[in-house]
C-alpha angles and dihedrals in degrees: 000000000000112000131202090253090053091053092046092050091047091050090051092048092050092056125091113259094257094047090045091055091049092050092050091049092049091050091051092048091049092048091048092051092051091047092049090050092052092049092049091050092050091048092052091050092050091049092048091052091046093053096047105116117236120254119268127219116196116214111195115207124190095205093234098103146338109281096198095175091059092043093052092045090054089050092052092049091049093050092049094047098035087237136149119248115224107197109194124189109212109223118190108213123198118242090248091067129065115248091242093050112067119183112266094244098048093040092052092049091049092051092048090054092045092052092051092049092047092052091052093048093045092051088052089062102254133122115253133203106176131184146165115241120199128205139159088252134008091260091050089052091051091050091051091048096054092042095051101038127067107227144161098209141359123228117198132176116229126208135078136310091273091051098054092244142109119269122248089256092052092048090050091050090047094053090048098047108030120074125214135040115333124187115197120194132178106260102227089185123205125190093210120051115243120213112303120248120263100346111228116152116226134172111266121228115247120242120247117234091230096060106027116074118192123193113264117252 
């Protein structure tokens, strides 16, 4: 049976030497162009995958306690999704103070809590990008958090002030006013951190000056 390659070879053999050389050269040029196009397409795909930002999981913290169940749940989600956990301490700020100027006492307490949560998340093997978010009320702080931060889901502890979680009223407001995926867990607060889950040291992401607000000295 005559194949395509046989026909192509026959057509080349039937050409004069000069024409045969030109046909071979044209075939090589065409094949090289197609190959170069394929390589360029694959390179663009690899670069696109490499520049895709990782997912972000917001973890809202009331500052009243250490909601370990919510912290560990955020760590497990981040490890499964290869995402960054963004723990955010919600800091109500009176109207007499500017939103970028927390009182020294409340700001120091918020940073102490944030550092403890970051250490637990880091020891669990996830990247962390923590911050303190101020608002006139706790709900206002949550609204500012979700509006300012790119995220894939929001994890919040539920309970009372003593449990380090949001109240039932705050959770109801949250579900009615915040779009996107929200995971609510019972706070089960502890005032001393137990051993972190699955220790696996990992380099922690540095905070950016624009989004992380430390208490003034």
